[in-house]
gemmi code that builds the backbone of each chain (N, CA, C; Angstrom):
import gemmi

chains = {
    "A": [
        ("UNK", (52.807, -25.888, 20.480), (52.629, -24.686, 19.676), (53.995, -24.085, 19.340)),
        ("UNK", (54.093, -23.577, 18.149), (55.348, -22.951, 17.745), (55.381, -21.538, 18.279)),
        ("UNK", (56.542, -21.143, 18.885), (56.623, -19.813, 19.460), (58.077, -19.423, 19.647)),
        ("UNK", (58.274, -18.159, 19.900), (59.570, -17.666, 20.329), (59.366, -16.983, 21.670)),
        ("UNK", (60.340, -17.122, 22.525), (60.286, -16.550, 23.860), (61.459, -15.625, 24.058)),
        ("UNK", (61.167, -14.401, 24.422), (62.209, -13.441, 24.717), (62.252, -13.239, 26.229)),
        ("UNK", (63.405, -13.519, 26.815), (63.560, -13.392, 28.251), (63.962, -11.961, 28.583)),
        ("UNK", (63.148, -11.318, 29.392), (63.442, -9.946, 29.777), (62.745, -8.961, 28.872)),
        ("UNK", (61.734, -8.288, 29.389), (61.033, -7.294, 28.589), (61.817, -5.985, 28.521)),
        ("UNK", (62.706, -5.783, 29.492), (63.537, -4.584, 29.519), (64.976, -4.973, 29.836)),
        ("UNK", (65.897, -4.390, 29.101), (67.320, -4.571, 29.358), (67.963, -3.186, 29.355)),
        ("UNK", (68.758, -2.939, 30.366), (69.456, -1.650, 30.461), (70.955, -1.895, 30.511)),
        ("UNK", (71.682, -1.154, 29.719), (73.146, -1.269, 29.709), (73.744, 0.132, 29.647)),
        ("UNK", (74.982, 0.215, 30.021), (75.715, 1.470, 29.874), (76.309, 1.538, 28.474)),
        ("UNK", (76.491, 2.735, 28.003), (77.134, 2.911, 26.706), (78.512, 2.256, 26.737)),
        ("UNK", (78.805, 1.464, 25.713), (80.071, 0.762, 25.658), (80.039, -0.638, 26.237)),
        ("UNK", (78.976, -0.981, 26.922), (78.859, -2.313, 27.521), (78.307, -3.310, 26.508)),
        ("UNK", (78.468, -4.583, 26.865), (77.945, -5.662, 26.032), (76.421, -5.660, 26.062)),
        ("UNK", (75.839, -5.867, 24.896), (74.401, -6.047, 24.790), (74.107, -7.528, 24.565)),
        ("UNK", (73.208, -8.079, 25.370), (72.767, -9.472, 25.195), (71.259, -9.507, 25.328)),
        ("UNK", (70.588, -9.843, 24.253), (69.133, -9.980, 24.253), (68.819, -11.436, 23.932)),
        ("UNK", (68.014, -12.043, 24.790), (67.816, -13.487, 24.712), (66.553, -13.871, 23.943)),
        ("UNK", (66.692, -14.944, 23.172), (65.558, -15.477, 22.423), (65.695, -16.986, 22.361)),
        ("UNK", (64.630, -17.664, 22.736), (64.549, -19.112, 22.587), (63.346, -19.452, 21.714)),
        ("UNK", (63.505, -20.454, 20.901), (62.404, -20.849, 20.033), (61.973, -22.265, 20.361)),
        ("UNK", (60.780, -22.580, 20.056), (60.284, -23.943, 20.217), (59.738, -24.413, 18.881)),
        ("UNK", (60.334, -25.420, 18.410), (59.879, -25.979, 17.145), (60.584, -27.319, 16.936)),
        ("UNK", (59.910, -28.246, 16.364), (60.530, -29.537, 16.099), (61.433, -29.481, 14.875)),
        ("UNK", (61.242, -28.452, 14.077), (62.050, -28.298, 12.867), (62.747, -26.949, 12.922)),
        ("UNK", (64.077, -26.931, 12.764), (64.768, -25.625, 12.805), (64.154, -24.653, 11.818)),
        ("UNK", (63.646, -23.569, 12.345), (62.959, -22.607, 11.487), (63.894, -21.536, 10.982)),
        ("UNK", (63.356, -20.689, 10.177), (64.031, -19.448, 9.864), (63.850, -18.526, 11.066)),
        ("UNK", (64.914, -17.861, 11.476), (64.877, -16.997, 12.648), (65.356, -15.595, 12.289)),
        ("UNK", (64.750, -14.607, 12.933), (65.055, -13.219, 12.615), (65.127, -12.388, 13.893)),
        ("UNK", (65.863, -11.319, 13.802), (65.782, -10.241, 14.771), (65.401, -8.971, 14.015)),
        ("UNK", (64.370, -8.307, 14.547), (63.930, -7.020, 14.029), (64.108, -5.973, 15.115)),
        ("UNK", (64.317, -4.740, 14.695), (64.422, -3.626, 15.630), (63.362, -2.583, 15.274)),
        ("UNK", (62.788, -2.002, 16.306), (61.785, -0.948, 16.118), (62.229, 0.276, 16.897)),
        ("UNK", (62.684, 1.272, 16.181), (63.059, 2.536, 16.817), (61.792, 3.324, 17.136)),
        ("UNK", (61.846, 4.223, 18.074), (60.653, 4.969, 18.469), (59.917, 5.594, 17.288)),
        ("UNK", (58.639, 5.360, 17.252), (57.749, 5.920, 16.226), (58.107, 5.473, 14.809)),
        ("UNK", (58.710, 4.313, 14.699), (59.037, 3.791, 13.375), (58.520, 2.373, 13.225)),
        ("UNK", (58.597, 1.873, 12.009), (58.225, 0.484, 11.765), (59.362, -0.442, 12.142)),
        ("UNK", (59.253, -1.689, 11.728), (60.273, -2.676, 12.049), (61.330, -2.730, 10.956)),
        ("UNK", (62.561, -2.895, 11.392), (63.687, -3.008, 10.464), (64.404, -4.320, 10.724)),
        ("UNK", (64.709, -5.036, 9.676), (65.393, -6.311, 9.823), (66.836, -6.092, 10.252)),
        ("UNK", (67.224, -6.719, 11.367), (68.599, -6.658, 11.840), (69.437, -7.772, 11.226)),
        ("UNK", (68.908, -8.977, 11.304), (69.618, -10.124, 10.772), (68.671, -11.305, 10.679)),
        ("UNK", (69.142, -12.327, 9.965), (68.319, -13.520, 9.791), (69.201, -14.769, 9.797)),
        ("UNK", (68.641, -15.850, 10.290), (69.294, -17.150, 10.228), (68.506, -18.030, 9.281)),
        ("UNK", (69.205, -18.591, 8.298), (68.523, -19.466, 7.354), (69.319, -20.737, 7.111)),
        ("UNK", (70.051, -21.181, 8.108), (70.790, -22.455, 8.153), (72.116, -22.443, 7.403)),
        ("UNK", (72.495, -21.330, 6.820), (73.766, -21.288, 6.098), (74.954, -21.233, 7.060)),
        ("UNK", (74.788, -20.538, 8.184), (75.865, -20.408, 9.164), (75.230, -20.151, 10.512)),
        ("UNK", (75.833, -20.703, 11.561), (75.224, -20.565, 12.889), (75.459, -19.190, 13.486)),
        ("UNK", (76.552, -18.529, 13.114), (76.795, -17.174, 13.587), (76.428, -16.213, 12.464)),
        ("UNK", (75.470, -15.378, 12.773), (74.935, -14.479, 11.765), (75.273, -13.037, 12.130)),
        ("UNK", (75.846, -12.344, 11.212), (76.168, -10.934, 11.431), (75.105, -10.073, 10.764)),
        ("UNK", (74.688, -9.040, 11.499), (73.667, -8.165, 10.973), (74.156, -6.733, 10.846)),
        ("UNK", (73.207, -5.841, 10.780), (73.561, -4.438, 10.640), (73.874, -3.827, 11.996)),
        ("UNK", (74.520, -2.676, 11.966), (74.799, -1.895, 13.178), (75.627, -2.656, 14.212)),
        ("UNK", (76.433, -3.619, 13.793), (77.329, -4.307, 14.702), (76.712, -5.441, 15.491)),
        ("UNK", (75.455, -5.743, 15.232), (74.790, -6.834, 15.941), (75.097, -8.185, 15.292)),
        ("UNK", (75.082, -9.211, 16.104), (75.187, -10.570, 15.602), (74.397, -11.501, 16.503)),
        ("UNK", (74.083, -12.670, 15.972), (73.318, -13.647, 16.734), (73.849, -15.036, 16.403)),
        ("UNK", (73.827, -15.907, 17.399), (74.314, -17.266, 17.207), (73.174, -18.253, 17.378)),
        ("UNK", (72.997, -19.082, 16.381), (71.984, -20.131, 16.440), (72.578, -21.351, 17.159)),
        ("UNK", (71.939, -21.760, 18.250), (72.387, -22.924, 18.999), (71.236, -23.913, 19.074)),
        ("UNK", (71.331, -24.934, 18.255), (70.241, -25.903, 18.190), (70.079, -26.632, 19.509)),
        ("UNK", (71.198, -26.980, 20.144), (71.130, -27.739, 21.393), (70.418, -26.965, 22.497)),
        ("UNK", (70.457, -25.654, 22.402), (69.808, -24.802, 23.406), (68.527, -24.171, 22.870)),
        ("UNK", (68.189, -24.455, 21.640), (67.070, -23.808, 20.934), (67.085, -22.297, 21.189)),
        ("UNK", (68.265, -21.706, 20.990), (68.406, -20.279, 21.274), (68.941, -19.536, 20.061)),
        ("UNK", (68.677, -18.258, 20.066), (69.142, -17.367, 18.998), (69.331, -15.991, 19.622)),
        ("UNK", (70.266, -15.904, 20.534), (70.470, -14.663, 21.288), (71.181, -13.611, 20.442)),
        ("UNK", (70.808, -12.376, 20.666), (71.362, -11.229, 19.931), (72.411, -10.547, 20.794)),
        ("UNK", (73.560, -10.235, 20.202), (74.610, -9.582, 20.960), (75.223, -8.441, 20.169)),
        ("UNK", (75.817, -7.537, 20.931), (76.634, -6.467, 20.361), (77.714, -6.154, 21.375)),
        ("UNK", (78.963, -6.121, 20.963), (80.048, -5.976, 21.942), (80.002, -4.657, 22.709)),
        ("UNK", (79.575, -3.587, 22.049), (79.655, -2.268, 22.664), (78.406, -1.458, 22.300)),
        ("UNK", (77.609, -1.180, 23.289), (76.340, -0.482, 23.042), (76.562, 0.999, 22.745)),
        ("UNK", (75.737, 1.501, 21.831), (75.693, 2.933, 21.548), (74.348, 3.471, 21.982)),
        ("UNK", (74.323, 4.753, 22.251), (73.065, 5.388, 22.640), (71.999, 5.176, 21.576)),
        ("UNK", (72.417, 5.141, 20.331), (71.468, 4.993, 19.224), (70.860, 3.597, 19.135)),
        ("UNK", (71.369, 2.660, 19.936), (70.808, 1.304, 19.932), (69.529, 1.198, 20.761)),
        ("UNK", (69.191, 2.234, 21.488), (67.984, 2.212, 22.307), (66.759, 2.032, 21.416)),
        ("UNK", (66.038, 0.946, 21.631), (64.914, 0.595, 20.758), (64.237, -0.648, 21.323)),
        ("UNK", (63.200, -1.083, 20.615), (62.537, -2.344, 20.938), (63.052, -3.390, 19.953)),
        ("UNK", (63.409, -4.553, 20.481), (63.954, -5.618, 19.645), (63.028, -6.828, 19.702)),
        ("UNK", (62.743, -7.360, 18.523), (61.844, -8.501, 18.427), (62.560, -9.670, 17.770)),
        ("UNK", (62.492, -10.802, 18.423), (62.904, -12.056, 17.821), (61.693, -12.639, 17.102)),
        ("UNK", (61.914, -13.269, 15.983), (60.791, -13.834, 15.236), (61.239, -15.095, 14.529)),
        ("UNK", (60.286, -15.976, 14.316), (60.590, -17.127, 13.486), (59.438, -17.384, 12.536)),
        ("UNK", (59.741, -18.110, 11.494), (58.711, -18.374, 10.492), (58.702, -19.840, 10.134)),
        ("UNK", (57.525, -20.381, 10.115), (57.313, -21.695, 9.533), (56.281, -21.492, 8.437)),
        ("UNK", (55.016, -21.412, 8.787), (54.023, -21.053, 7.769), (53.698, -19.558, 7.819)),
        ("UNK", (54.035, -18.899, 8.902), (53.866, -17.452, 8.999), (54.886, -16.907, 9.992)),
        ("UNK", (55.043, -15.598, 10.008), (56.022, -14.954, 10.876), (55.430, -14.780, 12.262)),
        ("UNK", (56.122, -15.317, 13.258), (55.677, -15.240, 14.649), (56.691, -14.419, 15.428)),
        ("UNK", (56.197, -13.404, 16.142), (57.071, -12.518, 16.884), (57.080, -12.860, 18.368)),
        ("UNK", (58.236, -12.641, 18.986), (58.298, -12.667, 20.426), (57.679, -11.405, 20.999)),
        ("UNK", (57.668, -11.334, 22.321), (56.993, -10.231, 22.997), (57.821, -8.956, 23.010)),
        ("UNK", (59.074, -9.040, 22.594), (59.897, -7.849, 22.486), (60.716, -7.569, 23.726)),
        ("UNK", (61.861, -6.948, 23.529), (62.726, -6.494, 24.622), (63.104, -5.049, 24.355)),
        ("UNK", (62.801, -4.217, 25.328), (63.157, -2.799, 25.199), (64.552, -2.588, 25.746)),
        ("UNK", (65.439, -2.114, 24.908), (66.831, -1.861, 25.303), (67.001, -0.377, 25.621)),
        ("UNK", (67.483, -0.128, 26.821), (67.848, 1.235, 27.221), (69.358, 1.306, 27.333)),
        ("UNK", (69.926, 2.390, 26.866), (71.358, 2.592, 26.933), (71.618, 3.882, 27.695)),
        ("UNK", (72.374, 3.766, 28.782), (72.672, 4.926, 29.627), (74.074, 5.426, 29.347)),
        ("UNK", (74.234, 6.731, 29.401), (75.575, 7.302, 29.133), (76.548, 6.988, 30.254)),
    ],
    "B": [
        ("UNK", (65.479, -5.315, -1.184), (64.554, -4.825, -0.167), (63.373, -4.149, -0.844)),
        ("UNK", (62.477, -3.613, -0.023), (61.302, -2.915, -0.534), (61.035, -1.699, 0.336)),
        ("UNK", (60.579, -0.633, -0.283), (60.226, 0.580, 0.451), (58.707, 0.654, 0.539)),
        ("UNK", (58.218, 0.784, 1.755), (56.781, 0.753, 1.996), (56.335, 2.077, 2.612)),
        ("UNK", (55.308, 2.626, 2.043), (54.735, 3.877, 2.552), (53.358, 3.591, 3.108)),
        ("UNK", (53.130, 4.052, 4.321), (51.844, 3.858, 4.957), (51.241, 5.211, 5.272)),
        ("UNK", (49.924, 5.308, 5.017), (49.213, 6.545, 5.347), (47.874, 6.223, 5.979)),
        ("UNK", (47.413, 6.967, 6.953), (48.128, 8.046, 7.639), (49.152, 7.479, 8.616)),
        ("UNK", (50.060, 8.312, 9.070), (51.042, 7.841, 10.049), (50.412, 7.754, 11.440)),
        ("UNK", (49.434, 8.586, 11.685), (48.707, 8.531, 12.952), (47.346, 9.196, 12.787)),
        ("UNK", (46.422, 8.805, 13.644), (45.104, 9.433, 13.604), (44.425, 9.248, 14.953)),
        ("UNK", (43.566, 10.174, 15.241), (42.719, 10.086, 16.425), (41.291, 10.063, 15.934)),
        ("UNK", (40.554, 9.033, 16.303), (39.209, 8.833, 15.753), (38.191, 8.675, 16.869)),
        ("UNK", (36.952, 8.948, 16.518), (35.849, 8.770, 17.447), (35.323, 7.340, 17.351)),
        ("UNK", (34.862, 6.830, 18.465), (34.303, 5.480, 18.446), (33.111, 5.423, 17.506)),
        ("UNK", (32.949, 4.278, 16.867), (31.861, 4.072, 15.924), (32.201, 4.450, 14.495)),
        ("UNK", (33.297, 5.150, 14.290), (33.695, 5.524, 12.935), (34.650, 4.472, 12.369)),
        ("UNK", (35.043, 4.669, 11.116), (35.963, 3.739, 10.447), (37.155, 4.506, 9.911)),
        ("UNK", (38.274, 3.837, 9.823), (39.494, 4.424, 9.281), (40.093, 3.474, 8.259)),
        ("UNK", (40.472, 3.998, 7.116), (41.133, 3.195, 6.102), (42.606, 3.564, 6.038)),
        ("UNK", (43.445, 2.565, 6.163), (44.895, 2.722, 6.141), (45.411, 2.242, 4.799)),
        ("UNK", (46.297, 3.021, 4.204), (46.822, 2.679, 2.892), (48.269, 2.211, 3.001)),
        ("UNK", (48.609, 1.283, 2.159), (49.973, 0.747, 2.117), (50.408, 0.662, 0.663)),
        ("UNK", (51.490, 1.374, 0.352), (52.016, 1.418, -1.011), (53.452, 0.908, -0.996)),
        ("UNK", (53.773, -0.004, -1.894), (55.130, -0.548, -1.960), (55.741, -0.185, -3.305)),
        ("UNK", (57.063, -0.054, -3.307), (57.741, 0.459, -4.502), (58.063, -0.611, -5.537)),
        ("UNK", (57.622, -1.837, -5.308), (57.826, -2.897, -6.284), (56.652, -3.853, -6.208)),
        ("UNK", (56.509, -4.653, -7.227), (55.381, -5.580, -7.248), (55.652, -6.758, -6.316)),
        ("UNK", (54.693, -7.053, -5.492), (54.824, -8.150, -4.534), (53.559, -8.988, -4.563)),
        ("UNK", (53.738, -10.265, -4.338), (52.584, -11.165, -4.346), (51.788, -11.051, -3.058)),
        ("UNK", (52.501, -11.109, -1.943), (51.808, -11.161, -0.664), (52.079, -9.901, 0.151)),
        ("UNK", (51.016, -9.388, 0.720), (51.127, -8.275, 1.662), (50.461, -8.716, 2.963)),
        ("UNK", (50.960, -8.200, 4.053), (50.494, -8.621, 5.365), (50.090, -7.401, 6.191)),
        ("UNK", (49.101, -7.591, 7.011), (48.672, -6.555, 7.951), (48.799, -7.081, 9.377)),
        ("UNK", (49.446, -6.263, 10.212), (49.674, -6.628, 11.605), (49.068, -5.570, 12.529)),
        ("UNK", (48.777, -5.984, 13.732), (48.375, -5.077, 14.792), (49.371, -5.189, 15.937)),
        ("UNK", (49.742, -4.052, 16.485), (50.631, -4.011, 17.646), (49.934, -3.201, 18.724)),
        ("UNK", (49.334, -3.891, 19.669), (48.641, -3.209, 20.752), (49.665, -2.607, 21.702)),
        ("UNK", (49.260, -1.587, 22.449), (50.216, -0.861, 23.301), (51.053, -1.794, 24.174)),
        ("UNK", (52.347, -1.664, 24.068), (53.274, -2.442, 24.886), (53.359, -3.907, 24.532)),
        ("UNK", (52.795, -4.289, 23.395), (52.789, -5.699, 23.041), (53.497, -5.952, 21.720)),
        ("UNK", (53.555, -7.216, 21.374), (54.212, -7.606, 20.135), (53.249, -7.500, 18.957)),
        ("UNK", (53.710, -7.912, 17.824), (52.902, -7.848, 16.616), (52.067, -9.111, 16.464)),
        ("UNK", (50.843, -8.914, 16.032), (49.941, -10.016, 15.750), (49.457, -9.890, 14.317)),
        ("UNK", (49.560, -10.968, 13.583), (49.119, -10.955, 12.190), (47.599, -10.885, 12.125)),
        ("UNK", (47.101, -9.917, 11.374), (45.659, -9.801, 11.157), (45.250, -10.653, 9.963)),
        ("UNK", (45.913, -10.427, 8.836), (45.519, -11.120, 7.609), (46.627, -11.026, 6.581)),
        ("UNK", (46.543, -11.917, 5.623), (47.435, -11.941, 4.474), (46.621, -11.590, 3.246)),
        ("UNK", (47.135, -10.673, 2.448), (46.395, -10.196, 1.278), (47.158, -10.512, 0.008)),
        ("UNK", (46.573, -11.350, -0.813), (47.124, -11.648, -2.129), (46.316, -10.915, -3.183)),
        ("UNK", (46.998, -10.422, -4.178), (46.308, -9.703, -5.237), (45.393, -10.653, -5.993)),
        ("UNK", (44.149, -10.228, -6.176), (43.209, -11.000, -6.972), (42.441, -12.047, -6.217)),
        ("UNK", (42.623, -12.104, -4.902), (41.863, -13.075, -4.125), (41.463, -12.473, -2.797)),
        ("UNK", (40.565, -13.139, -2.108), (40.141, -12.669, -0.793), (41.294, -12.787, 0.201)),
        ("UNK", (41.348, -11.848, 1.108), (42.363, -11.914, 2.146), (42.103, -13.103, 3.071)),
        ("UNK", (43.172, -13.618, 3.627), (43.082, -14.731, 4.579), (43.282, -14.181, 5.979)),
        ("UNK", (42.287, -14.356, 6.833), (42.310, -13.770, 8.171), (42.766, -14.790, 9.207)),
        ("UNK", (43.488, -14.294, 10.183), (43.928, -15.131, 11.297), (42.800, -15.262, 12.318)),
        ("UNK", (42.971, -16.239, 13.164), (41.975, -16.470, 14.202), (41.809, -15.223, 15.066)),
        ("UNK", (40.580, -14.842, 15.281), (40.293, -13.672, 16.094), (40.071, -12.403, 15.300)),
        ("UNK", (40.260, -12.471, 13.994), (40.069, -11.308, 13.126), (39.076, -11.677, 12.030)),
        ("UNK", (38.136, -10.788, 11.766), (37.092, -11.078, 10.783), (37.004, -9.969, 9.755)),
        ("UNK", (36.522, -10.346, 8.582), (36.471, -9.425, 7.463), (35.547, -8.241, 7.730)),
        ("UNK", (34.471, -8.453, 8.446), (33.541, -7.353, 8.698), (34.186, -6.247, 9.520)),
        ("UNK", (35.096, -6.631, 10.399), (35.765, -5.655, 11.260), (36.995, -5.052, 10.566)),
        ("UNK", (37.692, -5.872, 9.792), (38.938, -5.437, 9.159), (38.909, -5.755, 7.656)),
        ("UNK", (38.040, -5.131, 6.904), (38.046, -5.401, 5.458), (39.349, -4.935, 4.813)),
        ("UNK", (39.808, -5.728, 3.871), (41.080, -5.465, 3.199), (40.838, -5.444, 1.705)),
        ("UNK", (41.479, -4.505, 1.036), (41.466, -4.508, -0.422), (42.880, -4.706, -0.930)),
        ("UNK", (42.981, -5.315, -2.091), (44.293, -5.547, -2.716), (44.081, -5.432, -4.222)),
        ("UNK", (43.927, -4.209, -4.713), (43.552, -4.030, -6.116), (44.665, -4.307, -7.120)),
        ("UNK", (45.929, -4.219, -6.679), (47.035, -4.490, -7.592), (48.234, -4.983, -6.795)),
        ("UNK", (49.354, -5.155, -7.482), (50.517, -5.776, -6.844), (51.363, -4.807, -6.021)),
        ("UNK", (50.965, -3.552, -5.947), (51.764, -2.582, -5.188), (50.963, -1.854, -4.119)),
        ("UNK", (49.717, -2.219, -3.912), (48.866, -1.415, -3.041), (47.877, -2.284, -2.284)),
        ("UNK", (47.602, -1.868, -1.048), (46.576, -2.529, -0.248), (46.015, -1.538, 0.761)),
        ("UNK", (44.802, -1.772, 1.177), (44.217, -0.985, 2.257), (43.641, -1.903, 3.313)),
        ("UNK", (43.685, -1.421, 4.538), (43.045, -2.074, 5.677), (42.095, -1.061, 6.293)),
        ("UNK", (40.859, -1.464, 6.490), (39.888, -0.600, 7.156), (39.599, -1.149, 8.546)),
        ("UNK", (39.663, -0.283, 9.515), (39.253, -0.643, 10.868), (37.844, -0.074, 11.043)),
        ("UNK", (36.868, -0.964, 11.152), (35.467, -0.553, 11.106), (34.861, -0.439, 12.491)),
        ("UNK", (33.888, 0.460, 12.587), (33.124, 0.600, 13.836), (34.055, 0.563, 15.044)),
        ("UNK", (34.948, 1.506, 15.069), (36.039, 1.470, 16.040), (35.588, 1.671, 17.477)),
        ("UNK", (36.310, 1.036, 18.371), (36.151, 1.218, 19.810), (37.530, 1.501, 20.398)),
        ("UNK", (37.596, 1.973, 21.625), (38.907, 2.254, 22.222), (39.862, 1.058, 22.206)),
        ("UNK", (39.302, -0.142, 22.214), (40.148, -1.343, 22.189), (40.899, -1.498, 20.870)),
        ("UNK", (40.491, -0.769, 19.856), (41.183, -0.815, 18.567), (42.390, 0.110, 18.523)),
        ("UNK", (42.609, 0.856, 19.582), (43.783, 1.739, 19.635), (45.044, 0.881, 19.596)),
        ("UNK", (45.804, 1.044, 18.544), (46.985, 0.197, 18.303), (47.825, 0.848, 17.224)),
        ("UNK", (48.945, 0.202, 16.961), (49.711, 0.506, 15.759), (49.376, -0.572, 14.732)),
        ("UNK", (49.059, -0.144, 13.548), (48.767, -1.089, 12.468), (49.896, -0.978, 11.445)),
        ("UNK", (50.463, -2.132, 11.121), (51.601, -2.143, 10.207), (51.321, -3.045, 9.020)),
        ("UNK", (51.762, -2.611, 7.871), (51.728, -3.501, 6.724), (53.150, -3.950, 6.412)),
        ("UNK", (53.240, -5.094, 5.805), (54.537, -5.627, 5.422), (54.399, -6.391, 4.116)),
        ("UNK", (55.553, -6.615, 3.490), (55.590, -7.394, 2.251), (56.740, -8.365, 2.322)),
        ("UNK", (56.620, -9.434, 1.584), (57.734, -10.353, 1.449), (58.801, -9.746, 0.556)),
        ("UNK", (60.020, -10.183, 0.747), (61.111, -9.756, -0.119), (60.728, -10.020, -1.569)),
        ("UNK", (60.624, -8.977, -2.366), (60.154, -9.182, -3.745), (61.150, -9.895, -4.634)),
        ("UNK", (62.396, -9.957, -4.203), (63.399, -10.582, -5.063), (63.521, -12.080, -4.817)),
        ("UNK", (63.130, -12.514, -3.598), (63.293, -13.934, -3.278), (62.355, -14.303, -2.147)),
        ("UNK", (61.199, -14.821, -2.492), (60.224, -15.177, -1.460), (60.738, -16.288, -0.558)),
        ("UNK", (61.684, -17.088, -1.072), (62.196, -18.188, -0.263), (62.987, -17.698, 0.939)),
        ("UNK", (63.395, -16.434, 0.926), (64.134, -15.899, 2.059), (63.234, -15.713, 3.275)),
        ("UNK", (61.933, -15.656, 3.047), (60.980, -15.442, 4.146), (61.221, -14.153, 4.901)),
        ("UNK", (61.805, -13.180, 4.253), (62.038, -11.885, 4.881), (60.846, -10.989, 4.598)),
        ("UNK", (60.431, -10.254, 5.622), (59.374, -9.277, 5.444), (59.923, -7.884, 5.730)),
        ("UNK", (59.454, -6.942, 4.948), (59.795, -5.538, 5.130), (58.540, -4.803, 5.561)),
        ("UNK", (58.737, -3.881, 6.514), (57.600, -3.241, 7.161), (57.514, -1.755, 6.849)),
        ("UNK", (56.272, -1.290, 6.808), (56.032, 0.134, 6.795), (56.237, 0.710, 8.182)),
        ("UNK", (56.156, 2.043, 8.269), (56.398, 2.735, 9.540), (55.221, 2.616, 10.490)),
        ("UNK", (54.091, 2.149, 9.993), (52.954, 1.940, 10.875), (52.014, 3.127, 10.938)),
        ("UNK", (50.794, 2.832, 11.339), (49.759, 3.846, 11.578), (49.365, 3.771, 13.042)),
        ("UNK", (49.567, 4.851, 13.750), (49.252, 4.901, 15.180), (47.844, 5.429, 15.352)),
        ("UNK", (46.964, 4.550, 15.782), (45.551, 4.867, 15.882), (45.143, 4.972, 17.338)),
        ("UNK", (44.505, 6.071, 17.643), (43.900, 6.248, 18.966), (42.408, 6.455, 18.775)),
        ("UNK", (41.622, 5.699, 19.516), (40.169, 5.785, 19.417), (39.624, 6.317, 20.742)),
        ("UNK", (38.876, 7.412, 20.649), (38.351, 8.040, 21.865), (36.927, 7.578, 22.157)),
    ],
}
model = gemmi.Model(1)
for chain_id, residues in chains.items():
    chain = gemmi.Chain(chain_id)
    for i, (resn, *xyz) in enumerate(residues, 1):
        res = gemmi.Residue()
        res.name, res.seqid = resn, gemmi.SeqId(i, " ")
        for name, pos in zip(("N", "CA", "C"), xyz):
            atom = gemmi.Atom()
            atom.name, atom.element = name, gemmi.Element(name[0])
            atom.pos, atom.b_iso = gemmi.Position(*pos), 0.0
            res.add_atom(atom)
        chain.add_residue(res)
    model.add_chain(chain)
structure = gemmi.Structure()
structure.add_model(model)
structure.setup_entities()
């Protein structure tokens, strides 16, 4: 079955620390991959997408993700967390439809 | 990108009643999608709605429970029928990028937070 797996339902970091949110995908064919963010009481906003043009993808708000085929991973990183980054983050991939991971809630402490 | 407006943003309903959620997009789009996000969980696709044809439902979702209308290229509604507390969720609509469907990007509304008592 095609799916994405997000390791860690909750991640807590201090403000200014590195953010690392993990996502692994399973698929025999490299899919389109996305990271979405959901701020409290809001819908989903696209952070970034991988569509095979480049393995390192830069998104909005300082986030980036690296596609690693050998590891079937697409982890999301940000060098320095801000308080405003606190949100739910979803990894997703699409083949015939958009499939979401279970989400990771990021908490940022001052 | 696309700007999507969803109404209502939240509602509290009695069991056995129905609620219709509206989704309006600021540009013409071929495909619109309806998702459910149960408390503390990820998004699950309910159905895909193309203008001028019947909606396509995912496994576990049926038209009698979640009828969908798609009268034109900028509007759709989802009705949650005969509600029970288990229907308490966030319901979100989304659309494909209207400028390039090949991008496979979806844009989402802010969602409707439904609580059923």
